N, CA and C atoms of all chains as a GROMACS GRO file, in nm:
protein
  618
    1MET      N    1   1.877  -1.788  -1.083
    1MET     CA    2   1.755  -1.728  -0.987
    1MET      C    3   1.807  -1.710  -0.883
    2THR      N    4   1.888  -1.871  -0.820
    2THR     CA    5   1.935  -1.849  -0.648
    2THR      C    6   2.010  -1.743  -0.586
    3GLY      N    7   2.085  -1.688  -0.698
    3GLY     CA    8   2.199  -1.584  -0.672
    3GLY      C    9   2.118  -1.489  -0.696
    4VAL      N   10   2.025  -1.421  -0.773
    4VAL     CA   11   1.891  -1.317  -0.716
    4VAL      C   12   1.862  -1.330  -0.589
    5ALA      N   13   1.777  -1.472  -0.526
    5ALA     CA   14   1.745  -1.469  -0.434
    5ALA      C   15   1.781  -1.411  -0.315
    6VAL      N   16   1.916  -1.493  -0.283
    6VAL     CA   17   1.984  -1.446  -0.199
    6VAL      C   18   2.024  -1.308  -0.191
    7ALA      N   19   2.044  -1.221  -0.319
    7ALA     CA   20   2.060  -1.116  -0.300
    7ALA      C   21   1.958  -1.036  -0.299
    8CYS      N   22   1.823  -1.090  -0.266
    8CYS     CA   23   1.691  -0.979  -0.251
    8CYS      C   24   1.704  -0.982  -0.120
    9GLY      N   25   1.754  -1.135  -0.062
    9GLY     CA   26   1.723  -1.173   0.083
    9GLY      C   27   1.769  -1.067   0.152
   10VAL      N   28   1.949  -1.055   0.117
   10VAL     CA   29   1.996  -0.981   0.207
   10VAL      C   30   1.989  -0.874   0.188
   11MET      N   31   1.903  -0.793   0.050
   11MET     CA   32   1.936  -0.680   0.079
   11MET      C   33   1.773  -0.688   0.164
   12LEU      N   34   1.696  -0.718   0.192
   12LEU     CA   35   1.585  -0.717   0.229
   12LEU      C   36   1.577  -0.772   0.370
   13ALA      N   37   1.696  -0.851   0.442
   13ALA     CA   38   1.699  -0.839   0.572
   13ALA      C   39   1.768  -0.720   0.581
   14ILE      N   40   1.826  -0.648   0.540
   14ILE     CA   41   1.922  -0.533   0.564
   14ILE      C   42   1.843  -0.393   0.600
   15ALA      N   43   1.709  -0.416   0.507
   15ALA     CA   44   1.605  -0.340   0.550
   15ALA      C   45   1.582  -0.323   0.656
   16GLY      N   46   1.504  -0.456   0.655
   16GLY     CA   47   1.414  -0.483   0.757
   16GLY      C   48   1.496  -0.444   0.875
   17VAL      N   49   1.605  -0.492   0.893
   17VAL     CA   50   1.718  -0.452   1.019
   17VAL      C   51   1.692  -0.328   1.106
   18LEU      N   52   1.736  -0.233   0.988
   18LEU     CA   53   1.790  -0.119   0.953
   18LEU      C   54   1.573  -0.035   1.040
   19THR      N   55   1.490  -0.105   0.973
   19THR     CA   56   1.350  -0.004   0.978
   19THR      C   57   1.313  -0.062   1.130
   20THR      N   58   1.334  -0.139   1.160
   20THR     CA   59   1.315  -0.225   1.352
   20THR      C   60   1.404  -0.125   1.408
   21ALA      N   61   1.541  -0.086   1.365
   21ALA     CA   62   1.594   0.022   1.472
   21ALA      C   63   1.586   0.129   1.470
   22HIS      N   64   1.476   0.195   1.365
   22HIS     CA   65   1.412   0.318   1.356
   22HIS      C   66   1.301   0.286   1.466
   23VAL      N   67   1.192   0.210   1.482
   23VAL     CA   68   1.094   0.204   1.521
   23VAL      C   69   1.166   0.169   1.681
   24LEU      N   70   1.246   0.147   1.727
   24LEU     CA   71   1.297   0.157   1.827
   24LEU      C   72   1.330   0.262   1.941
   25ARG      N   73   1.420   0.350   1.808
   25ARG     CA   74   1.469   0.427   1.871
   25ARG      C   75   1.377   0.588   1.846
   26SER      N   76   1.286   0.574   1.733
   26SER     CA   77   1.213   0.644   1.718
   26SER      C   78   1.113   0.759   1.837
   27GLN      N   79   1.099   0.888   1.913
   27GLN     CA   80   1.046   0.966   1.991
   27GLN      C   81   0.875   0.934   2.004
   28ASN      N   82   0.825   0.963   1.838
   28ASN     CA   83   0.666   0.949   1.875
   28ASN      C   84   0.648   0.827   1.778
   29LEU      N   85   0.498   0.861   1.868
   29LEU     CA   86   0.354   0.769   1.771
   29LEU      C   87   0.391   0.737   1.645
   30ALA      N   88   0.344   0.839   1.617
   30ALA     CA   89   0.398   0.894   1.453
   30ALA      C   90   0.507   0.841   1.356
   31ASP      N   91   0.600   0.848   1.434
   31ASP     CA   92   0.723   0.757   1.358
   31ASP      C   93   0.716   0.603   1.376
   32ARG      N   94   0.709   0.578   1.502
   32ARG     CA   95   0.667   0.459   1.481
   32ARG      C   96   0.590   0.348   1.384
   33ALA      N   97   0.440   0.420   1.366
   33ALA     CA   98   0.337   0.356   1.284
   33ALA      C   99   0.413   0.390   1.140
   34ILE      N  100   0.496   0.506   1.066
   34ILE     CA  101   0.558   0.449   1.010
   34ILE      C  102   0.703   0.392   0.984
   35GLY      N  103   0.747   0.352   1.067
   35GLY     CA  104   0.876   0.239   1.071
   35GLY      C  105   0.773   0.074   1.071
   36ILE      N  106   0.639   0.103   1.140
   36ILE     CA  107   0.583  -0.057   1.107
   36ILE      C  108   0.535  -0.027   0.963
   37ASP      N  109   0.478   0.038   0.905
   37ASP     CA  110   0.383   0.045   0.727
   37ASP      C  111   0.530   0.006   0.677
   38MET      N  112   0.638   0.034   0.698
   38MET     CA  113   0.738   0.005   0.585
   38MET      C  114   0.856  -0.106   0.648
   39LEU      N  115   0.831  -0.146   0.763
   39LEU     CA  116   0.858  -0.279   0.808
   39LEU      C  117   0.714  -0.388   0.717
   40VAL      N  118   0.592  -0.422   0.670
   40VAL     CA  119   0.512  -0.466   0.658
   40VAL      C  120   0.536  -0.464   0.515
   41ALA      N  121   0.590  -0.335   0.448
   41ALA     CA  122   0.600  -0.334   0.254
   41ALA      C  123   0.732  -0.402   0.240
   42ILE      N  124   0.836  -0.390   0.340
   42ILE     CA  125   0.988  -0.516   0.359
   42ILE      C  126   0.916  -0.688   0.296
   43VAL      N  127   0.805  -0.675   0.458
   43VAL     CA  128   0.702  -0.846   0.413
   43VAL      C  129   0.677  -0.884   0.270
   44LEU      N  130   0.589  -0.767   0.258
   44LEU     CA  131   0.578  -0.745   0.160
   44LEU      C  132   0.669  -0.786   0.011
   45ASN      N  133   0.741  -0.739   0.006
   45ASN     CA  134   0.846  -0.813  -0.104
   45ASN      C  135   0.888  -0.918  -0.110
   46GLY      N  136   0.957  -0.950   0.086
   46GLY     CA  137   1.009  -1.062   0.079
   46GLY      C  138   0.935  -1.194   0.029
   47LEU      N  139   0.769  -1.211   0.095
   47LEU     CA  140   0.692  -1.277   0.018
   47LEU      C  141   0.694  -1.244  -0.167
   48ALA      N  142   0.700  -1.199  -0.173
   48ALA     CA  143   0.712  -1.189  -0.412
   48ALA      C  144   0.835  -1.254  -0.398
   49VAL      N  145   0.930  -1.219  -0.351
   49VAL     CA  146   1.072  -1.292  -0.396
   49VAL      C  147   1.030  -1.444  -0.358
   50ALA      N  148   0.956  -1.460  -0.268
   50ALA     CA  149   0.987  -1.605  -0.194
   50ALA      C  150   0.868  -1.720  -0.312
   51ILE      N  151   0.769  -1.614  -0.373
   51ILE     CA  152   0.694  -1.638  -0.409
   51ILE      C  153   0.768  -1.685  -0.591
   52ALA      N  154   0.870  -1.572  -0.671
   52ALA     CA  155   0.889  -1.622  -0.764
   52ALA      C  156   1.016  -1.750  -0.741
   53VAL      N  157   1.089  -1.732  -0.634
   53VAL     CA  158   1.179  -1.827  -0.609
   53VAL      C  159   1.132  -2.011  -0.617
   54THR      N  160   1.030  -2.002  -0.508
   54THR     CA  161   0.986  -2.158  -0.442
   54THR      C  162   0.853  -2.143  -0.574
   55GLN      N  163   0.776  -2.056  -0.629
   55GLN     CA  164   0.681  -2.107  -0.698
   55GLN      C  165   0.551  -2.132  -0.716
   56ASP      N  166   0.526  -2.119  -0.553
   56ASP     CA  167   0.450  -2.126  -0.409
   56ASP      C  168   0.286  -2.063  -0.446
   57THR      N  169   0.243  -2.128  -0.505
   57THR     CA  170   0.095  -1.982  -0.599
   57THR      C  171   0.007  -1.977  -0.419
   58LEU      N  172   0.030  -2.071  -0.331
   58LEU     CA  173  -0.047  -2.041  -0.234
   58LEU      C  174  -0.004  -1.876  -0.156
   59VAL      N  175   0.115  -1.872  -0.140
   59VAL     CA  176   0.140  -1.776  -0.100
   59VAL      C  177   0.066  -1.633  -0.147
   60ALA      N  178  -0.020  -1.639  -0.292
   60ALA     CA  179  -0.039  -1.504  -0.370
   60ALA      C  180  -0.082  -1.433  -0.217
   61ALA      N  181  -0.175  -1.562  -0.176
   61ALA     CA  182  -0.314  -1.464  -0.106
   61ALA      C  183  -0.266  -1.364  -0.002
   62LEU      N  184  -0.160  -1.476   0.052
   62LEU     CA  185  -0.103  -1.355   0.183
   62LEU      C  186  -0.050  -1.274   0.103
   63VAL      N  187  -0.015  -1.196   0.011
   63VAL     CA  188   0.019  -1.105  -0.005
   63VAL      C  189  -0.080  -1.040  -0.010
   64LEU      N  190  -0.206  -1.043  -0.118
   64LEU     CA  191  -0.296  -0.972  -0.062
   64LEU      C  192  -0.336  -0.909   0.093
   65ILE      N  193  -0.365  -1.027   0.151
   65ILE     CA  194  -0.457  -1.022   0.309
   65ILE      C  195  -0.323  -0.915   0.414
   66ILE      N  196  -0.190  -0.962   0.380
   66ILE     CA  197  -0.128  -0.868   0.455
   66ILE      C  198  -0.116  -0.714   0.426
   67GLY      N  199  -0.162  -0.720   0.302
   67GLY     CA  200  -0.128  -0.568   0.228
   67GLY      C  201  -0.262  -0.483   0.275
   68LEU      N  202  -0.418  -0.566   0.328
   68LEU     CA  203  -0.493  -0.505   0.333
   68LEU      C  204  -0.512  -0.508   0.489
   69LEU      N  205  -0.432  -0.599   0.585
   69LEU     CA  206  -0.393  -0.558   0.721
   69LEU      C  207  -0.308  -0.468   0.764
   70ALA      N  208  -0.262  -0.436   0.662
   70ALA     CA  209  -0.137  -0.288   0.702
   70ALA      C  210  -0.231  -0.230   0.656
   71PHE      N  211  -0.295  -0.193   0.601
   71PHE     CA  212  -0.410  -0.022   0.600
   71PHE      C  213  -0.439  -0.043   0.691
   72LEU      N  214  -0.559  -0.127   0.736
   72LEU     CA  215  -0.637  -0.136   0.860
   72LEU      C  216  -0.527  -0.112   0.978
   73GLY      N  217  -0.459  -0.148   0.977
   73GLY     CA  218  -0.336  -0.090   1.089
   73GLY      C  219  -0.279   0.034   1.108
   74SER      N  220  -0.274   0.080   0.997
   74SER     CA  221  -0.205   0.191   0.967
   74SER      C  222  -0.353   0.344   1.034
   75VAL      N  223  -0.445   0.292   0.919
   75VAL     CA  224  -0.518   0.404   0.957
   75VAL      C  225  -0.607   0.401   1.151
   76THR      N  226  -0.593   0.260   1.184
   76THR     CA  227  -0.642   0.262   1.363
   76THR      C  228  -0.511   0.314   1.394
   77ILE      N  229  -0.393   0.346   1.372
   77ILE     CA  230  -0.320   0.388   1.459
   77ILE      C  231  -0.362   0.596   1.490
   78ALA      N  232  -0.325   0.587   1.297
   78ALA     CA  233  -0.356   0.716   1.276
   78ALA      C  234  -0.500   0.792   1.313
   79ARG      N  235  -0.595   0.673   1.341
   79ARG     CA  236  -0.716   0.776   1.450
   79ARG      C  237  -0.702   0.788   1.593
   80HIS      N  238  -0.579   0.687   1.649
   80HIS     CA  239  -0.600   0.682   1.779
   80HIS      C  240  -0.446   0.822   1.826
   81ILE      N  241  -0.382   0.848   1.718
   81ILE     CA  242  -0.284   0.943   1.748
   81ILE      C  243  -0.387   1.066   1.707
   82GLU      N  244  -0.507   1.053   1.659
   82GLU     CA  245  -0.512   1.170   1.631
   82GLU      C  246  -0.626   1.219   1.764
   83GLU      N  247  -0.683   1.113   1.831
   83GLU     CA  248  -0.765   1.141   1.931
   83GLU      C  249  -0.712   1.180   2.088
   84ARG      N  250  -0.590   1.116   2.088
   84ARG     CA  251  -0.508   1.077   2.228
   84ARG      C  252  -0.345   1.160   2.206
   85GLY      N  253  -0.343   1.183   2.118
   85GLY     CA  254  -0.162   1.263   2.092
   85GLY      C  255  -0.067   1.175   2.113
   86PRO      N  256   0.060   1.238   2.035
   86PRO     CA  257   0.184   1.104   1.997
   86PRO      C  258   0.200   1.011   2.108
   87MET      N  259   1.280  -1.713  -2.533
   87MET     CA  260   1.182  -1.597  -2.504
   87MET      C  261   1.164  -1.607  -2.324
   88SER      N  262   1.184  -1.748  -2.329
   88SER     CA  263   1.166  -1.729  -2.124
   88SER      C  264   1.264  -1.674  -2.076
   89ALA      N  265   1.396  -1.716  -2.182
   89ALA     CA  266   1.518  -1.665  -2.044
   89ALA      C  267   1.509  -1.520  -2.106
   90VAL      N  268   1.454  -1.454  -2.181
   90VAL     CA  269   1.464  -1.299  -2.164
   90VAL      C  270   1.353  -1.270  -2.020
   91VAL      N  271   1.222  -1.326  -1.997
   91VAL     CA  272   1.142  -1.337  -1.916
   91VAL      C  273   1.227  -1.308  -1.807
   92GLU      N  274   1.316  -1.473  -1.784
   92GLU     CA  275   1.405  -1.471  -1.640
   92GLU      C  276   1.428  -1.347  -1.626
   93VAL      N  277   1.559  -1.310  -1.723
   93VAL     CA  278   1.629  -1.203  -1.689
   93VAL      C  279   1.500  -1.047  -1.670
   94ILE      N  280   1.442  -1.047  -1.697
   94ILE     CA  281   1.347  -0.950  -1.650
   94ILE      C  282   1.255  -0.975  -1.500
   95ALA      N  283   1.236  -1.036  -1.493
   95ALA     CA  284   1.156  -1.111  -1.363
   95ALA      C  285   1.269  -1.071  -1.232
   96ALA      N  286   1.432  -1.116  -1.297
   96ALA     CA  287   1.522  -1.072  -1.186
   96ALA      C  288   1.537  -0.976  -1.164
   97VAL      N  289   1.546  -0.843  -1.308
   97VAL     CA  290   1.547  -0.757  -1.238
   97VAL      C  291   1.492  -0.668  -1.167
   98LEU      N  292   1.351  -0.710  -1.193
   98LEU     CA  293   1.259  -0.608  -1.093
   98LEU      C  294   1.259  -0.677  -0.996
   99LEU      N  295   1.257  -0.836  -0.919
   99LEU     CA  296   1.336  -0.880  -0.838
   99LEU      C  297   1.423  -0.773  -0.744
  100LEU      N  298   1.533  -0.735  -0.781
  100LEU     CA  299   1.641  -0.700  -0.783
  100LEU      C  300   1.611  -0.553  -0.750
  101THR      N  301   1.596  -0.484  -0.831
  101THR     CA  302   1.509  -0.348  -0.789
  101THR      C  303   1.445  -0.318  -0.717
  102GLY      N  304   1.347  -0.333  -0.703
  102GLY     CA  305   1.216  -0.352  -0.560
  102GLY      C  306   1.311  -0.366  -0.445
  103SER      N  307   1.401  -0.530  -0.419
  103SER     CA  308   1.460  -0.477  -0.316
  103SER      C  309   1.582  -0.402  -0.285
  104ALA      N  310   1.653  -0.376  -0.426
  104ALA     CA  311   1.724  -0.209  -0.343
  104ALA      C  312   1.648  -0.086  -0.302
  105LEU      N  313   1.527  -0.083  -0.351
  105LEU     CA  314   1.424   0.008  -0.354
  105LEU      C  315   1.437  -0.025  -0.206
  106ALA      N  316   1.345  -0.129  -0.173
  106ALA     CA  317   1.318  -0.128  -0.003
  106ALA      C  318   1.452  -0.057   0.073
  107LEU      N  319   1.585  -0.147   0.012
  107LEU     CA  320   1.672  -0.126   0.158
  107LEU      C  321   1.746   0.058   0.136
  108VAL      N  322   1.734   0.113   0.007
  108VAL     CA  323   1.707   0.262   0.014
  108VAL      C  324   1.671   0.304   0.087
  109ALA      N  325   1.526   0.276   0.087
  109ALA     CA  326   1.401   0.364   0.178
  109ALA      C  327   1.446   0.324   0.372
  110ALA      N  328   1.488   0.248   0.392
  110ALA     CA  329   1.527   0.237   0.491
  110ALA      C  330   1.669   0.273   0.533
  111VAL      N  331   1.727   0.324   0.445
  111VAL     CA  332   1.850   0.415   0.470
  111VAL      C  333   1.759   0.528   0.500
  112GLY      N  334   1.733   0.555   0.410
  112GLY     CA  335   1.640   0.735   0.385
  112GLY      C  336   1.554   0.720   0.559
  113LEU      N  337   1.537   0.606   0.592
  113LEU     CA  338   1.431   0.633   0.729
  113LEU      C  339   1.572   0.753   0.851
  114PHE      N  340   1.675   0.694   0.815
  114PHE     CA  341   1.811   0.746   0.920
  114PHE      C  342   1.849   0.888   0.860
  115ARG      N  343   1.818   0.913   0.708
  115ARG     CA  344   1.891   0.989   0.699
  115ARG      C  345   1.776   1.160   0.741
  116MET      N  346   1.650   1.111   0.681
  116MET     CA  347   1.588   1.226   0.695
  116MET      C  348   1.563   1.267   0.846
  117PRO      N  349   1.565   1.418   0.829
  117PRO     CA  350   1.585   1.487   0.944
  117PRO      C  351   1.398   1.485   1.026
  118ASP      N  352   1.304   1.516   0.989
  118ASP     CA  353   1.171   1.532   1.088
  118ASP      C  354   1.106   1.398   1.001
  119THR      N  355   0.966   1.391   1.083
  119THR     CA  356   0.883   1.291   1.049
  119THR      C  357   0.807   1.282   0.920
  120TYR      N  358   0.792   1.381   0.885
  120TYR     CA  359   0.708   1.413   0.753
  120TYR      C  360   0.772   1.372   0.655
  121SER      N  361   0.919   1.393   0.637
  121SER     CA  362   0.971   1.355   0.528
  121SER      C  363   1.020   1.227   0.575
  122ARG      N  364   1.037   1.155   0.637
  122ARG     CA  365   0.977   1.026   0.696
  122ARG      C  366   0.915   0.951   0.638
  123ILE      N  367   0.769   1.024   0.656
  123ILE     CA  368   0.633   0.962   0.562
  123ILE      C  369   0.704   0.947   0.463
  124HIS      N  370   0.725   1.053   0.354
  124HIS     CA  371   0.730   1.060   0.232
  124HIS      C  372   0.855   0.950   0.236
  125VAL      N  373   0.955   0.930   0.238
  125VAL     CA  374   1.032   0.829   0.235
  125VAL      C  375   0.959   0.669   0.213
  126ALA      N  376   0.865   0.646   0.384
  126ALA     CA  377   0.857   0.561   0.394
  126ALA      C  378   0.740   0.491   0.289
  127THR      N  379   0.691   0.592   0.232
  127THR     CA  380   0.585   0.535   0.145
  127THR      C  381   0.645   0.476  -0.040
  128LYS      N  382   0.748   0.527  -0.090
  128LYS     CA  383   0.799   0.473  -0.251
  128LYS      C  384   0.851   0.323  -0.167
  129PRO      N  385   0.883   0.246  -0.094
  129PRO     CA  386   0.846   0.116  -0.113
  129PRO      C  387   0.748   0.040  -0.068
  130ALA      N  388   0.640   0.112  -0.016
  130ALA     CA  389   0.518   0.015  -0.005
  130ALA      C  390   0.398   0.041  -0.186
  131THR      N  391   0.487   0.164  -0.234
  131THR     CA  392   0.403   0.172  -0.368
  131THR      C  393   0.484   0.045  -0.473
  132LEU      N  394   0.592   0.146  -0.508
  132LEU     CA  395   0.671   0.121  -0.657
  132LEU      C  396   0.817   0.006  -0.543
  133ALA      N  397   0.830  -0.006  -0.464
  133ALA     CA  398   0.923  -0.160  -0.471
  133ALA      C  399   0.797  -0.256  -0.423
  134VAL      N  400   0.674  -0.250  -0.423
  134VAL     CA  401   0.649  -0.394  -0.423
  134VAL      C  402   0.527  -0.359  -0.549
  135VAL      N  403   0.560  -0.328  -0.621
  135VAL     CA  404   0.501  -0.336  -0.764
  135VAL      C  405   0.603  -0.454  -0.832
  136CYS      N  406   0.750  -0.324  -0.824
  136CYS     CA  407   0.787  -0.391  -0.861
  136CYS      C  408   0.866  -0.574  -0.836
  137THR      N  409   0.873  -0.569  -0.732
  137THR     CA  410   0.868  -0.717  -0.656
  137THR      C  411   0.743  -0.790  -0.717
  138VAL      N  412   0.644  -0.763  -0.698
  138VAL     CA  413   0.529  -0.858  -0.704
  138VAL      C  414   0.477  -0.868  -0.886
  139GLY      N  415   0.589  -0.781  -0.966
  139GLY     CA  416   0.563  -0.787  -1.133
  139GLY      C  417   0.646  -0.885  -1.150
  140GLY      N  418   0.761  -0.893  -1.085
  140GLY     CA  419   0.850  -1.022  -1.134
  140GLY      C  420   0.807  -1.174  -1.066
  141ALA      N  421   0.706  -1.144  -0.984
  141ALA     CA  422   0.676  -1.307  -0.930
  141ALA      C  423   0.599  -1.349  -0.997
  142MET      N  424   0.531  -1.185  -1.056
  142MET     CA  425   0.398  -1.285  -1.167
  142MET      C  426   0.428  -1.348  -1.295
  143LEU      N  427   0.602  -1.259  -1.370
  143LEU     CA  428   0.653  -1.311  -1.436
  143LEU      C  429   0.697  -1.449  -1.422
  144GLU      N  430   0.751  -1.516  -1.317
  144GLU     CA  431   0.817  -1.621  -1.296
  144GLU      C  432   0.705  -1.713  -1.228
  145VAL      N  433   0.528  -1.709  -1.199
  145VAL     CA  434   0.463  -1.778  -1.111
  145VAL      C  435   0.379  -1.826  -1.297
  146PRO      N  436   0.368  -1.968  -1.320
  146PRO     CA  437   0.283  -2.018  -1.387
  146PRO      C  438   0.112  -1.974  -1.352
  147GLY      N  439   0.019  -1.973  -1.436
  147GLY     CA  440  -0.102  -1.973  -1.452
  147GLY      C  441  -0.189  -1.835  -1.424
  148LEU      N  442  -0.322  -1.835  -1.443
  148LEU     CA  443  -0.403  -1.718  -1.443
  148LEU      C  444  -0.416  -1.685  -1.310
  149SER      N  445  -0.447  -1.806  -1.203
  149SER     CA  446  -0.542  -1.768  -1.081
  149SER      C  447  -0.390  -1.723  -0.980
  150PRO      N  448  -0.309  -1.747  -0.948
  150PRO     CA  449  -0.206  -1.660  -0.873
  150PRO      C  450  -0.204  -1.530  -0.925
  151THR      N  451  -0.132  -1.509  -1.078
  151THR     CA  452  -0.098  -1.354  -1.146
  151THR      C  453  -0.261  -1.250  -1.143
  152THR      N  454  -0.366  -1.329  -1.151
  152THR     CA  455  -0.468  -1.231  -1.079
  152THR      C  456  -0.478  -1.161  -0.904
  153LYS      N  457  -0.401  -1.288  -0.816
  153LYS     CA  458  -0.426  -1.287  -0.692
  153LYS      C  459  -0.316  -1.140  -0.656
  154LEU      N  460  -0.205  -1.175  -0.740
  154LEU     CA  461  -0.101  -1.015  -0.737
  154LEU      C  462  -0.130  -0.942  -0.794
  155LEU      N  463  -0.196  -0.926  -0.912
  155LEU     CA  464  -0.237  -0.793  -0.963
  155LEU      C  465  -0.348  -0.707  -0.893
  156LEU      N  466  -0.475  -0.816  -0.806
  156LEU     CA  467  -0.542  -0.760  -0.695
  156LEU      C  468  -0.465  -0.652  -0.598
  157ALA      N  469  -0.347  -0.754  -0.563
  157ALA     CA  470  -0.248  -0.741  -0.430
  157ALA      C  471  -0.186  -0.542  -0.506
  158VAL      N  472  -0.134  -0.571  -0.626
  158VAL     CA  473  -0.110  -0.432  -0.630
  158VAL      C  474  -0.148  -0.327  -0.642
  159ALA      N  475  -0.276  -0.358  -0.706
  159ALA     CA  476  -0.363  -0.275  -0.748
  159ALA      C  477  -0.433  -0.158  -0.595
  160LEU      N  478  -0.472  -0.301  -0.503
  160LEU     CA  479  -0.516  -0.262  -0.365
  160LEU      C  480  -0.369  -0.147  -0.326
  161GLN      N  481  -0.235  -0.218  -0.366
  161GLN     CA  482  -0.151  -0.185  -0.249
  161GLN      C  483  -0.133  -0.015  -0.341
  162PHE      N  484  -0.183   0.046  -0.427
  162PHE     CA  485  -0.173   0.151  -0.491
  162PHE      C  486  -0.298   0.212  -0.418
  163TRP      N  487  -0.387   0.159  -0.435
  163TRP     CA  488  -0.529   0.280  -0.346
  163TRP      C  489  -0.509   0.265  -0.199
  164THR      N  490  -0.416   0.194  -0.143
  164THR     CA  491  -0.433   0.221   0.009
  164THR      C  492  -0.323   0.290   0.070
  165ALA      N  493  -0.201   0.243  -0.011
  165ALA     CA  494  -0.066   0.274   0.053
  165ALA      C  495  -0.059   0.449   0.058
  166PRO      N  496  -0.115   0.560  -0.022
  166PRO     CA  497  -0.092   0.681  -0.043
  166PRO      C  498  -0.208   0.739   0.095
  167VAL      N  499  -0.322   0.718   0.101
  167VAL     CA  500  -0.410   0.651   0.201
  167VAL      C  501  -0.397   0.676   0.376
  168ALA      N  502  -0.337   0.596   0.343
  168ALA     CA  503  -0.266   0.495   0.518
  168ALA      C  504  -0.145   0.643   0.533
  169SER      N  505  -0.073   0.676   0.439
  169SER     CA  506   0.039   0.772   0.464
  169SER      C  507  -0.002   0.886   0.473
  170HIS      N  508  -0.095   0.911   0.435
  170HIS     CA  509  -0.179   1.068   0.419
  170HIS      C  510  -0.263   1.084   0.585
  171MET      N  511  -0.338   1.001   0.633
  171MET     CA  512  -0.396   0.918   0.823
  171MET      C  513  -0.223   0.990   0.870
  172ILE      N  514  -0.163   0.924   0.852
  172ILE     CA  515  -0.038   0.913   0.952
  172ILE      C  516   0.005   1.055   0.987
  173GLY      N  517   0.009   1.134   0.828
  173GLY     CA  518   0.086   1.293   0.822
  173GLY      C  519  -0.009   1.396   0.917
  174ARG      N  520  -0.194   1.331   0.847
  174ARG     CA  521  -0.300   1.451   0.947
  174ARG      C  522  -0.238   1.391   1.090
  175ALA      N  523  -0.234   1.309   1.149
  175ALA     CA  524  -0.236   1.242   1.273
  175ALA      C  525  -0.194   1.342   1.343
  176ALA      N  526  -0.009   1.316   1.289
  176ALA     CA  527   0.051   1.360   1.318
  176ALA      C  528   0.066   1.512   1.328
  177HIS      N  529   0.038   1.595   1.204
  177HIS     CA  530   0.007   1.754   1.218
  177HIS      C  531  -0.129   1.793   1.380
  178ALA      N  532  -0.207   1.702   1.389
  178ALA     CA  533  -0.335   1.710   1.509
  178ALA      C  534  -0.274   1.697   1.654
  179ALA      N  535  -0.118   1.566   1.629
  179ALA     CA  536  -0.076   1.578   1.749
  179ALA      C  537   0.012   1.664   1.789
  180ASN      N  538   0.037   1.791   1.718
  180ASN     CA  539   0.114   1.915   1.737
  180ASN      C  540   0.266   1.880   1.724
  181ILE      N  541   0.299   1.751   1.574
  181ILE     CA  542   0.447   1.699   1.555
  181ILE      C  543   0.489   1.776   1.464
  182ARG      N  544   0.612   1.871   1.500
  182ARG     CA  545   0.641   1.974   1.362
  182ARG      C  546   0.712   1.989   1.311
  183PRO      N  547   0.764   2.001   1.168
  183PRO     CA  548   0.904   1.975   1.131
  183PRO      C  549   0.996   2.054   1.139
  184ASP      N  550   1.128   2.042   1.141
  184ASP     CA  551   1.230   2.101   1.164
  184ASP      C  552   1.210   2.220   1.164
  185GLU      N  553   1.208   2.284   1.000
  185GLU     CA  554   1.183   2.377   0.957
  185GLU      C  555   1.012   2.417   0.937
  186PRO      N  556   0.991   2.507   0.959
  186PRO     CA  557   0.890   2.553   0.982
  186PRO      C  558   0.806   2.564   0.823
  187PHE      N  559   0.635   2.535   0.825
  187PHE     CA  560   0.591   2.450   0.735
  187PHE      C  561   0.608   2.588   0.578
  188VAL      N  562   0.621   2.562   0.484
  188VAL     CA  563   0.556   2.693   0.400
  188VAL      C  564   0.430   2.708   0.383
  189ILE      N  565   0.352   2.629   0.336
  189ILE     CA  566   0.225   2.648   0.382
  189ILE      C  567   0.179   2.518   0.450
  190ASP      N  568   0.024   2.580   0.495
  190ASP     CA  569   0.007   2.457   0.604
  190ASP      C  570  -0.174   2.504   0.648
  191GLU      N  571  -0.196   2.438   0.545
  191GLU     CA  572  -0.357   2.398   0.478
  191GLU      C  573  -0.413   2.359   0.605
  192LEU      N  574  -0.336   2.294   0.665
  192LEU     CA  575  -0.446   2.230   0.780
  192LEU      C  576  -0.439   2.276   0.891
  193ALA      N  577  -0.408   2.432   0.946
  193ALA     CA  578  -0.391   2.490   1.058
  193ALA      C  579  -0.541   2.559   1.002
  194ASP      N  580  -0.558   2.572   0.916
  194ASP     CA  581  -0.735   2.644   0.882
  194ASP      C  582  -0.853   2.559   0.941
  195VAL      N  583  -0.790   2.400   0.909
  195VAL     CA  584  -0.885   2.292   0.967
  195VAL      C  585  -0.894   2.245   1.099
  196GLU      N  586  -0.790   2.298   1.192
  196GLU     CA  587  -0.751   2.231   1.316
  196GLU      C  588  -0.871   2.349   1.360
  197SER      N  589  -0.764   2.494   1.347
  197SER     CA  590  -0.888   2.607   1.451
  197SER      C  591  -1.029   2.555   1.438
  198ALA      N  592  -1.086   2.533   1.312
  198ALA     CA  593  -1.231   2.539   1.279
  198ALA      C  594  -1.326   2.456   1.337
  199THR      N  595  -1.223   2.302   1.357
  199THR     CA  596  -1.290   2.191   1.424
  199THR      C  597  -1.223   2.230   1.532
  200GLU      N  598  -1.166   2.299   1.634
  200GLU     CA  599  -1.164   2.361   1.780
  200GLU      C  600  -1.269   2.472   1.875
  201ALA      N  601  -1.317   2.554   1.718
  201ALA     CA  602  -1.414   2.664   1.747
  201ALA      C  603  -1.536   2.610   1.717
  202THR      N  604  -1.600   2.467   1.668
  202THR     CA  605  -1.723   2.400   1.649
  202THR      C  606  -1.695   2.358   1.782
  203VAL      N  607  -1.572   2.281   1.812
  203VAL     CA  608  -1.631   2.222   2.006
  203VAL      C  609  -1.651   2.346   2.152
  204ASP      N  610  -1.549   2.422   2.090
  204ASP     CA  611  -1.600   2.529   2.198
  204ASP      C  612  -1.776   2.569   2.212
  205ASP      N  613  -1.805   2.597   2.068
  205ASP     CA  614  -1.970   2.578   2.031
  205ASP      C  615  -2.031   2.518   2.149
  206ALA      N  616  -2.003   2.358   2.128
  206ALA     CA  617  -2.044   2.286   2.163
  206ALA      C  618  -2.041   2.234   2.312
   0.00000   0.00000   0.00000
């Protein structure tokens, strides 16, 4: 299980670095919102892997809360772009 | 039996992480905002389902499993809505794809709202 956890961690870390680079280099707000949305998805994946490895059941509530917050954040950014432009 | 469950959980965790990595590469490969939205929604649903499913198999007890199940259901409801909102906002903010739209159903919506604003 440790090997699996390390492999998952490495893949998710690379994905996180690539997504952050995309957020930094993107030209408009919509692209950044997409990148941040995906960063949250990667964090959710990391939390799930952490739950599987450590058997820490408290983190299960965190997955729920962060998923909800990500949705609210994305919708707020989308409304902002619609009203003010990119 | 438990060894089989362990292997299934490991495969699910690895699949989800690999999907997230592929999607991150896709952000760089895709040419415009709309195809990047398409790429970025995949880890938000399928990869989260895979990794959380793997975690569900590993964790003992009903309470955390229920929470994780609820998280997956919530993600399935909200991720497409959020992506759709961002896509619609990008259209409203005059972001256009590299190749012109084949069908642009929002064009009517926008001219209609502009017309009502002009009337008022």
